[in-house]
MARTI-709615 format. One record per residue: x, y, z of N, C-alpha, C in turn. Coordinates in Angstrom, 3 decimals. Example, Ala and Ser with C-alpha at 12.3 -4.5 7.8 and 13.67 -1.06 7.14 Angstrom:
        n.u        n.v        n.w       ca.u       ca.v       ca.w        c.u        c.v        c.w
     13.190     -5.690      7.800     12.300     -4.500      7.800     13.200     -3.300      7.800
     12.850     -2.250      7.080     13.670     -1.060      7.140     12.900      0.030      7.870
REM end
This chain:
        n.u        n.v        n.w       ca.u       ca.v       ca.w        c.u        c.v        c.w
     15.723     81.927   -123.455     14.361     82.114   -123.965     14.343     81.927   -125.470
     13.424     81.113   -125.955     13.273     80.897   -127.392     12.072     81.704   -127.892
     12.337     82.639   -128.785     11.267     83.448   -129.365     11.018     82.977   -130.790
      9.788     82.583   -131.077      9.415     82.164   -132.430      8.665     83.289   -133.115
      9.053     83.582   -134.331      8.401     84.636   -135.122      7.546     83.984   -136.199
      6.268     84.354   -136.233      5.339     83.885   -137.248      4.852     85.081   -138.052
      4.702     84.898   -139.347      4.143     85.971   -140.157      3.353     85.398   -141.320
      2.273     86.089   -141.691      1.447     85.701   -142.842      1.023     84.234   -142.745
      0.542     83.842   -141.582      0.178     82.433   -141.397     -1.203     82.117   -141.977
     -2.044     83.115   -142.219     -3.318     82.957   -142.938     -4.056     81.680   -142.510
     -4.417     81.639   -141.243     -5.032     80.425   -140.696     -6.390     80.113   -141.311
     -6.985     81.080   -141.998     -8.281     80.834   -142.645     -8.176     79.859   -143.808
     -6.962     79.538   -144.240     -6.783     78.560   -145.315     -6.540     77.145   -144.786
     -6.582     76.981   -143.463     -6.401     75.666   -142.850     -7.695     75.241   -142.168
     -7.941     73.936   -142.125     -9.093     73.466   -141.356     -8.678     73.354   -139.888
     -9.617     73.013   -139.023     -9.377     73.038   -137.581     -8.235     72.114   -137.170
     -8.193     70.916   -137.745     -7.143     69.963   -137.369     -5.775     70.439   -137.860
     -5.729     71.041   -139.039     -4.463     71.559   -139.562     -3.971     72.736   -138.715
     -4.886     73.617   -138.321     -4.488     74.738   -137.464     -3.916     74.236   -136.151
     -4.548     73.234   -135.570     -4.084     72.723   -134.283     -2.690     72.092   -134.410
     -2.472     71.329   -135.460     -1.151     70.719   -135.652     -0.073     71.791   -135.805
     -0.399     72.820   -136.578      0.565     73.904   -136.770      0.866     74.596   -135.444
     -0.158     74.941   -134.685      0.033     75.666   -133.431      0.741     74.805   -132.391
      0.474     73.514   -132.386      1.177     72.618   -131.463      2.665     72.559   -131.791
      2.995     72.636   -133.074      4.410     72.645   -133.444      5.092     73.919   -132.959
      4.361     75.029   -132.940      4.896     76.276   -132.415      5.105     76.164   -130.908
      4.135     75.601   -130.229      4.211     75.441   -128.774      5.454     74.665   -128.372
      5.783     73.636   -129.122      6.918     72.782   -128.782      8.261     73.463   -129.003
      8.288     74.525   -129.801      9.561     75.136   -130.179      9.802     76.502   -129.550
      8.834     77.053   -128.833      8.963     78.449   -128.404      8.545     78.654   -126.953
      9.178     79.638   -126.323      8.758     80.113   -125.009      7.908     81.368   -125.136
      8.151     82.128   -126.190      7.417     83.359   -126.491      7.195     83.397   -127.999
      6.037     83.919   -128.431      5.714     83.985   -129.853      5.455     85.433   -130.251
      6.035     85.852   -131.378      5.746     87.153   -131.982      5.104     86.904   -133.340
      3.980     87.574   -133.600      3.242     87.379   -134.850      3.114     88.734   -135.540
      3.620     88.818   -136.783      3.615     90.108   -137.479      2.519     90.207   -138.538
      1.328     89.709   -138.198      0.151     90.005   -139.002     -0.249     88.982   -140.037
     -1.418     89.243   -140.644     -2.079     88.347   -141.602     -2.345     86.987   -140.956
     -3.163     87.038   -139.917     -3.547     85.851   -139.149     -4.795     85.228   -139.757
     -5.733     86.060   -140.156     -6.969     85.604   -140.781     -7.622     86.762   -141.493
     -8.941     86.939   -141.301     -9.677     88.085   -141.822    -10.510     88.670   -140.691
    -11.146     89.808   -140.941    -11.762     90.553   -139.844    -12.809     89.746   -139.073
    -13.539     88.867   -139.776    -14.616     88.128   -139.129    -14.134     86.896   -138.354
    -12.836     86.529   -138.527    -12.372     85.340   -137.815    -11.037     85.521   -137.103
    -10.409     86.688   -137.204     -9.098     86.865   -136.592     -9.151     86.695   -135.075
    -10.222     87.171   -134.431    -10.340     87.014   -132.981    -10.434     85.536   -132.603
    -11.191     84.786   -133.370    -11.312     83.344   -133.133     -9.956     82.659   -133.232
     -9.172     83.001   -134.241     -7.878     82.364   -134.423     -6.898     82.758   -133.323
     -6.982     83.988   -132.863     -6.138     84.396   -131.743     -6.486     83.609   -130.480
     -7.771     83.385   -130.270     -8.181     82.567   -129.128     -7.669     81.137   -129.261
     -7.712     80.596   -130.469     -7.167     79.251   -130.696     -5.673     79.227   -130.413
     -4.962     80.259   -130.850     -3.530     80.326   -130.602     -3.237     80.321   -129.110
     -3.984     81.110   -128.366     -3.773     81.158   -126.923     -4.064     79.798   -126.280
     -5.160     79.175   -126.701     -5.564     77.895   -126.124     -4.526     76.805   -126.361
     -3.969     76.759   -127.564     -3.043     75.685   -127.919     -1.612     76.002   -127.480
     -1.130     77.197   -127.779      0.271     77.534   -127.530      0.546     77.713   -126.039
     -0.350     78.401   -125.344     -0.224     78.612   -123.893      1.111     79.247   -123.511
      1.564     80.147   -124.336      2.774     80.932   -124.088      2.445     82.392   -124.410
      3.214     83.350   -123.899      2.954     84.748   -124.244      3.021     84.974   -125.756
      2.000     85.631   -126.295      1.909     85.894   -127.733      1.827     87.406   -127.938
      2.833     87.976   -128.584      2.873     89.404   -128.896      2.604     89.548   -130.385
      1.587     90.307   -130.740      1.169     90.312   -132.140      0.755     91.691   -132.617
      0.780     91.842   -133.941      0.155     92.972   -134.633     -0.722     92.381   -135.722
     -1.531     93.208   -136.347     -2.409     92.773   -137.430     -1.853     93.219   -138.781
     -2.202     92.464   -139.820     -1.815     92.820   -141.185     -3.027     93.244   -141.987
     -2.809     93.632   -143.234     -3.920     94.120   -144.054     -5.013     93.061   -144.236
     -4.638     91.794   -144.372     -5.650     90.746   -144.558     -6.544     90.588   -143.326
     -6.034     90.933   -142.165     -6.834     90.816   -140.937     -7.996     91.802   -140.912
     -7.981     92.789   -141.815     -9.071     93.761   -141.908    -10.007     93.477   -143.078
     -9.707     92.435   -143.869    -10.536     92.135   -145.037    -11.977     91.824   -144.625
    -12.904     92.344   -145.433    -14.347     92.181   -145.218    -14.794     92.825   -143.903
    -14.066     93.893   -143.540    -14.401     94.600   -142.316    -13.721     95.952   -142.261
    -13.625     96.478   -141.058    -13.102     97.816   -140.821    -11.816     97.743   -139.997
    -10.857     98.584   -140.335     -9.624     98.659   -139.547     -9.939     99.055   -138.114
    -10.696    100.133   -137.959    -10.992    100.650   -136.623    -11.770     99.636   -135.783
    -12.803     99.047   -136.363    -13.628     98.102   -135.604    -12.866     96.831   -135.265
    -12.062     96.341   -136.189    -11.278     95.130   -135.924    -10.261     95.383   -134.828
     -9.612     96.540   -134.869     -8.650     96.870   -133.823     -9.309     96.922   -132.451
    -10.478     97.500   -132.370    -11.188     97.574   -131.089    -11.539     96.172   -130.589
    -12.061     95.348   -131.486    -12.438     93.983   -131.112    -11.230     93.196   -130.597
    -10.127     93.290   -131.302     -8.931     92.542   -130.925     -8.322     93.096   -129.637
     -8.345     94.412   -129.481     -7.819     95.017   -128.260     -8.614     94.575   -127.037
     -9.933     94.498   -127.173    -10.777     94.028   -126.060    -10.474     92.571   -125.732
    -10.266     91.759   -126.763     -9.919     90.356   -126.551     -8.604     90.242   -125.787
     -7.591     90.979   -126.224     -6.283     90.915   -125.576     -6.332     91.431   -124.139
     -7.179     92.419   -123.912     -7.293     93.007   -122.568     -7.743     91.980   -121.547
     -8.578     91.040   -121.963     -9.113     90.020   -121.054     -8.301     88.728   -121.092
     -7.256     88.704   -121.901     -6.495     87.473   -122.116     -5.292     87.387   -121.188
     -4.889     86.170   -120.881     -3.685     85.951   -120.092     -2.424     85.940   -120.950
     -2.561     85.592   -122.225     -1.381     85.395   -123.076     -1.307     86.322   -124.274
     -2.437     86.875   -124.730     -2.456     87.688   -125.939     -2.082     89.133   -125.636
     -1.138     89.669   -126.384     -0.657     91.032   -126.197     -0.658     91.761   -127.545
     -1.601     92.677   -127.722     -1.746     93.404   -128.990     -0.852     94.634   -128.935
      0.300     94.570   -129.574      1.327     95.598   -129.450      0.883     96.959   -129.950
     -0.051     96.997   -130.898     -0.510     98.268   -131.467     -1.111     99.183   -130.403
     -1.714     98.614   -129.373     -2.357     99.430   -128.341     -1.565     99.421   -127.036
     -0.335     98.911   -127.090      0.506     98.842   -125.901      1.654     99.833   -125.984
      2.359     99.946   -124.885      3.601    100.682   -124.855      4.756     99.715   -125.015
      5.742     99.831   -124.137      6.918     98.966   -124.158      6.652     97.763   -123.263
      6.817     96.557   -123.798      6.623     95.336   -123.022      7.982     94.691   -122.768
      8.255     94.363   -121.526      9.538     93.747   -121.167      9.481     92.235   -121.353
     10.454     91.705   -122.083     10.607     90.258   -122.211     11.598     89.730   -121.193
     12.729     90.426   -121.069     13.751     90.102   -120.080     14.269     91.436   -119.539
     15.110     91.410   -118.514     15.654     92.677   -118.000     16.447     93.477   -119.025
     16.893     92.825   -120.100     17.673     93.546   -121.111     16.989     93.623   -122.478
     15.806     93.020   -122.605     15.139     92.944   -123.916     13.682     93.365   -123.807
     13.252     94.260   -124.697     11.860     94.705   -124.755     11.308     94.439   -126.147
      9.977     94.418   -126.230      9.314     94.241   -127.522      8.267     95.330   -127.700
      8.204     95.898   -128.893      7.221     96.936   -129.232      6.677     96.606   -130.614
      5.560     97.227   -130.978      5.041     96.957   -132.310      3.824     97.775   -132.676
      3.469     97.715   -133.945      2.280     98.376   -134.481      1.955     97.716   -135.812
      0.656     97.715   -136.174      0.252     97.114   -137.449      1.014     97.726   -138.620
      1.176     99.059   -138.589      1.820     99.768   -139.690      0.901     99.887   -140.895
      1.343    100.685   -141.882      0.581    100.815   -143.126      1.455    101.465   -144.191
      1.332    101.037   -145.465      2.082    101.716   -146.537      1.500    103.104   -146.783
      2.364    104.088   -147.075      1.864    105.467   -147.188      1.975    106.056   -148.586
      2.569    105.348   -149.543      2.647    105.874   -150.897      3.664    106.961   -151.101
      4.509    107.219   -150.096      5.483    108.309   -150.225      6.748    107.892   -150.971
      6.998    106.593   -151.046      8.196    106.101   -151.707      7.795    105.305   -152.941
      8.433    105.577   -154.061      8.071    104.886   -155.292      7.174    105.754   -156.158
      6.698    105.190   -157.252      5.884    105.930   -158.231      4.400    105.729   -157.932
      3.919    106.379   -156.883      2.514    106.218   -156.493      1.579    106.687   -157.603
      1.844    107.849   -158.165      0.949    108.416   -159.182      0.948    107.601   -160.474
      2.069    106.943   -160.766      2.169    106.233   -162.024      1.718    104.783   -161.978
      1.583    104.204   -160.796      1.238    102.790   -160.721     -0.217    102.544   -161.125
     -0.433    101.412   -161.749     -1.797    101.027   -162.148     -2.294     99.831   -161.333
     -1.566     99.470   -160.297     -1.913     98.299   -159.492     -3.182     98.569   -158.678
     -4.118     97.629   -158.728     -5.311     97.647   -157.881     -5.215     96.436   -156.957
     -5.272     96.665   -155.667     -5.143     95.596   -154.679     -6.495     95.161   -154.153
     -6.553     93.963   -153.613     -7.772     93.515   -152.932     -8.114     94.432   -151.762
     -7.083     95.028   -151.140     -7.311     95.986   -150.050     -8.304     97.069   -150.455
     -8.227     97.480   -151.716     -9.015     98.624   -152.178    -10.512     98.356   -152.166
    -10.909     97.112   -152.202    -12.344     96.799   -152.189    -12.781     96.035   -150.943
    -11.837     95.477   -150.179    -12.212     94.594   -149.071    -12.013     95.196   -147.684
    -11.395     96.370   -147.594    -11.205     97.036   -146.304    -12.040     98.311   -146.300
    -12.914     98.431   -145.331    -13.919     99.496   -145.328    -13.315    100.888   -145.524
    -12.300    101.240   -144.751    -11.734    102.590   -144.836    -11.065    102.840   -146.184
    -10.478    101.798   -146.769     -9.803    101.940   -148.053    -10.806    101.940   -149.203
    -11.863    101.139   -149.068    -12.853    100.985   -150.144    -13.620    102.272   -150.425
    -13.586    103.225   -149.519    -14.253    104.511   -149.773    -13.628    105.231   -150.965
    -12.388    104.872   -151.293    -11.696    105.499   -152.429    -11.834    104.694   -153.714
    -12.566    103.575   -153.645    -12.677    102.694   -154.814    -14.152    102.421   -155.083
    -14.712    103.132   -156.042    -16.132    103.015   -156.345    -16.327    102.788   -157.840
    -17.153    101.800   -158.155    -17.498    101.524   -159.562    -16.242    101.354   -160.424
    -15.285    100.586   -159.892    -14.045    100.251   -160.586    -13.161    101.463   -160.860
    -13.388    102.544   -160.136    -12.537    103.732   -160.244    -11.846    103.965   -158.907
    -10.511    104.097   -158.924     -9.739    104.332   -157.721     -9.380    105.811   -157.618
     -9.919    106.456   -156.594     -9.597    107.852   -156.324     -8.268    107.885   -155.570
     -7.185    108.053   -156.295     -5.866    107.941   -155.688     -5.564    109.106   -154.751
     -6.211    110.242   -154.969     -5.991    111.390   -154.085     -6.526    111.096   -152.680
     -7.769    110.625   -152.603     -8.340    110.325   -151.289     -7.688    109.092   -150.674
     -7.286    108.124   -151.519     -6.610    106.933   -151.000     -5.289    107.309   -150.347
     -4.539    108.204   -151.002     -3.258    108.618   -150.424     -3.463    109.270   -149.058
     -4.520    110.082   -148.932     -4.788    110.737   -147.647     -5.072    109.705   -146.557
     -5.833    108.672   -146.891     -6.135    107.618   -145.918     -4.884    106.847   -145.546
     -4.096    106.456   -146.548     -2.866    105.709   -146.301     -1.885    106.525   -145.469
     -1.760    107.796   -145.780     -0.832    108.660   -145.052     -1.238    108.787   -143.588
     -2.535    108.945   -143.346     -3.007    109.061   -141.964     -2.712    107.790   -141.177
     -2.940    106.635   -141.782     -2.670    105.363   -141.105     -1.172    105.183   -140.847
     -0.357    105.528   -141.834      1.092    105.389   -141.684      1.639    106.363   -140.651
      1.131    107.590   -140.638      1.603    108.579   -139.673      1.256    108.168   -138.249
      0.099    107.525   -138.077     -0.275    107.007   -136.755      0.759    105.988   -136.279
      1.144    105.080   -137.168      2.146    104.070   -136.816      3.493    104.717   -136.521
      3.864    105.720   -137.314      5.143    106.398   -137.103      5.199    107.060   -135.728
      4.116    107.744   -135.347      4.094    108.399   -134.037      4.216    107.379   -132.917
      3.536    106.236   -133.087      3.603    105.180   -132.077      5.038    104.677   -131.933
      5.684    104.383   -133.063      7.037    103.853   -133.003      8.028    104.876   -132.464
      7.844    106.127   -132.840      8.744    107.165   -132.331      8.711    107.202   -130.810
      7.514    107.044   -130.253      7.371    107.084   -128.794      7.935    105.831   -128.135
      7.503    104.637   -128.594      7.866    103.419   -127.865      9.318    103.005   -128.096
      9.838    103.204   -129.316     11.231    102.835   -129.549     12.157    103.757   -128.767
     11.852    105.042   -128.750     12.661    105.991   -127.979     12.646    105.622   -126.500
     11.470    105.310   -125.990     11.345    104.939   -124.577     12.093    103.647   -124.277
     11.946    102.647   -125.140     12.573    101.357   -124.893     14.097    101.440   -124.977
     14.599    102.251   -125.911     16.043    102.324   -126.125     16.785    102.902   -124.930
     16.090    103.662   -124.104     16.719    104.256   -122.927     17.052    103.189   -121.889
     16.204    102.161   -121.777     16.335    101.186   -120.696     16.892     99.841   -121.146
     16.608     99.419   -122.380     16.913     98.050   -122.798     18.039     97.998   -123.822
     18.873     96.973   -123.687     19.977     96.783   -124.619     19.481     96.283   -125.964
     18.410     95.477   -125.956     17.830     94.953   -127.188     16.355     95.334   -127.261
     15.945     95.833   -128.406     14.542     96.183   -128.631     14.068     95.450   -129.884
     13.046     94.620   -129.735     12.458     93.903   -130.861     11.264     94.708   -131.361
     11.258     95.027   -132.652     10.205     95.832   -133.258      9.398     94.948   -134.204
      8.093     94.865   -133.967      7.214     94.009   -134.760      6.244     94.873   -135.552
      6.191     94.668   -136.860      5.213     95.363   -137.702      4.934     94.509   -138.930
      3.851     94.816   -139.614      3.500     94.013   -140.784      4.117     94.550   -142.065
      4.141     95.857   -142.216      4.621     96.475   -143.457      6.132     96.632   -143.408
      6.880     96.158   -144.407      8.334     96.352   -144.414      8.678     97.833   -144.346
      9.421     98.254   -143.323      9.692     99.694   -143.163     10.905    100.195   -143.934
     11.592     99.309   -144.650     12.789     99.711   -145.367     12.634     99.394   -146.854
     13.092    100.300   -147.702     12.998    100.034   -149.148     13.805     98.793   -149.516
     14.892     98.495   -148.769     15.698     97.321   -149.064     14.936     96.017   -148.846
     13.835     96.074   -148.089     13.073     94.864   -147.774     11.907     94.634   -148.723
     11.656     95.581   -149.618     10.442     95.534   -150.445     10.675     94.762   -151.739
     10.867     93.444   -151.619     11.130     92.593   -152.777      9.932     91.727   -153.081
      9.690     91.520   -154.365      8.641     90.608   -154.799      9.051     90.009   -156.132
      9.169     88.682   -156.175      9.570     87.982   -157.403     10.855     88.563   -157.991
     11.863     88.706   -157.113     13.214     89.129   -157.502     13.312     90.583   -157.946
     12.273     91.366   -157.731     12.307     92.785   -158.085     11.965     93.606   -156.856
     12.792     94.618   -156.570     12.475     95.545   -155.498     11.464     96.544   -156.040
     10.204     96.457   -155.553      9.160     97.275   -156.164      9.183     98.721   -155.694
     10.162     99.094   -154.859     10.361    100.502   -154.527     11.440    101.144   -155.399
     12.449    100.357   -155.796     13.572    100.918   -156.535     13.680    100.402   -157.960
     13.001     99.292   -158.279     13.104     98.696   -159.598     14.308     97.799   -159.762
     15.149     97.691   -158.719     16.342     96.854   -158.777     15.961     95.381   -158.891
     16.728     94.623   -159.667     16.526     93.179   -159.771     17.716     92.475   -159.147
     17.519     91.200   -158.760     18.612     90.435   -158.185     18.770     89.124   -158.948
     19.986     88.594   -158.987     20.227     87.335   -159.698     19.453     86.185   -159.051
     19.094     85.150   -159.813     18.404     83.993   -159.243     19.198     83.389   -158.088
     18.502     83.114   -156.997     19.140     82.490   -155.845     19.813     83.441   -154.897
     19.985     84.699   -155.277     20.633     85.675   -154.399     19.693     86.077   -153.280
     20.252     86.364   -152.123     19.464     86.777   -150.963     19.363     88.292   -150.927
     18.167     88.863   -150.791     18.029     90.312   -150.714     18.743     90.864   -149.484
     19.249     92.078   -149.545     19.882     92.678   -148.371     18.878     92.862   -147.255
     19.338     92.704   -146.009     18.439     92.839   -144.861     19.014     93.847   -143.887
     18.196     94.689   -143.300     18.676     95.623   -142.298     19.184     94.869   -141.071
     20.260     95.337   -140.467     20.836     94.656   -139.309     20.247     95.201   -138.020
     18.940     95.008   -137.829     18.272     95.397   -136.600     17.360     94.256   -136.191
     16.887     94.302   -134.925     15.927     93.306   -134.462     14.528     93.721   -134.911
     14.268     93.645   -136.199     12.955     94.002   -136.718     12.246     92.775   -137.246
     11.010     92.553   -136.805     10.205     91.444   -137.308      9.060     92.041   -138.104
      9.151     91.932   -139.420      8.133     92.508   -140.282      7.893     91.576   -141.444
      6.742     91.745   -142.111      6.334     90.826   -143.161      7.195     91.033   -144.416
      8.204     90.176   -144.652      8.928     90.253   -145.910      8.319     89.314   -146.934
      8.577     89.560   -148.207      8.056     88.691   -149.263      9.042     87.578   -149.615
     10.138     87.475   -148.859     11.159     86.543   -149.293     11.620     85.600   -148.199
     10.913     85.510   -147.065     11.318     84.578   -146.023     10.240     83.530   -145.817
     10.571     82.538   -144.991      9.596     81.512   -144.652      8.629     82.073   -143.623
      7.690     81.237   -143.210      6.624     81.684   -142.328      7.059     81.844   -140.878
      8.178     81.273   -140.488      8.547     81.348   -139.083     10.058     81.443   -138.933
     10.466     81.948   -137.771     11.875     82.035   -137.443     11.994     81.973   -135.930
     13.124     81.461   -135.431     13.308     81.331   -133.993     14.532     82.120   -133.564
     14.412     82.860   -132.462     15.523     83.597   -131.882     15.648     83.215   -130.418
     16.872     83.252   -129.896     17.110     82.916   -128.500     17.512     84.159   -127.714
     16.874     84.346   -126.570     17.207     85.444   -125.682     17.347     84.875   -124.272
     17.130     85.694   -123.258     17.284     85.240   -121.887     16.022     84.512   -121.432
     15.872     84.357   -120.116     14.736     83.631   -119.564     13.417     84.239   -120.010
     12.455     83.378   -120.333     11.199     83.826   -120.932     10.188     84.266   -119.889
      9.295     85.214   -120.260      8.145     85.527   -119.413      7.103     84.423   -119.526
      6.076     84.506   -118.684      5.008     83.508   -118.736      3.656     84.192   -118.864
      2.606     83.406   -119.115      1.258     83.964   -119.211      0.703     84.150   -117.796
      0.635     85.396   -117.360      0.138     85.682   -116.008     -0.903     86.800   -116.013
     -1.555     86.976   -117.138     -2.525     88.061   -117.237     -2.047     89.074   -118.251
     -2.875     90.082   -118.518     -2.527     91.102   -119.510     -1.146     91.705   -119.243
     -0.344     91.801   -120.289      1.030     92.297   -120.144      1.031     93.743   -119.676
      2.030     94.081   -118.865      2.156     95.429   -118.365      3.101     96.235   -119.252
      2.624     97.342   -119.764      3.485     98.243   -120.523      4.298     99.083   -119.550
      5.539     99.324   -119.910      6.400    100.069   -119.006      6.719    101.437   -119.581
REM end
């Protein structure tokens, strides 16, 4: 089984013909696709997922990233996407699923995830993100160019704790039965993975030009700032699109 990993594909920056060419290239290289978020924005992510299903015609296991909620609501977008996946033959929204079996020895689990501000200098940072004004739940803490960091931290913590509880349940369950567990999320869950422009923004560590950042030795598919848009992994015989995936 060939599993292709896509992340931060931002299909809203491609026209229809470019999206189709890209998705056809994925179809030719994969039996199963895992997508770790940033597919589009809230008003078009469902459309792009439908395009992916139409063109790829292979099982697609996905989570959403922060950009997928832009110009909309986290809660409403999740509901919309979950309803779409529920009626789909190939789309599997891991955030609302349990453990999905890929092969008798391999399972896949996932959740959108969210940064919680617990690691690093949250109080001292002056960074303002597009998230703060473009995502409904986050924008409540950003009014008239003032960021209420106290209320923002509470929102971020609640979102992150939700993801943590989900992973605690599904990873524990999957590890009992499966030799390999693939974990898909958008937010890098390890401080070692939090690199941007040669600086680890959690620790302040810098790396020499051309050096590869350290990577955790687990089957984790998450949005890193230092890899390409896709990766391929080989496992056993692949599942097929036969209706909504069954959580075990």
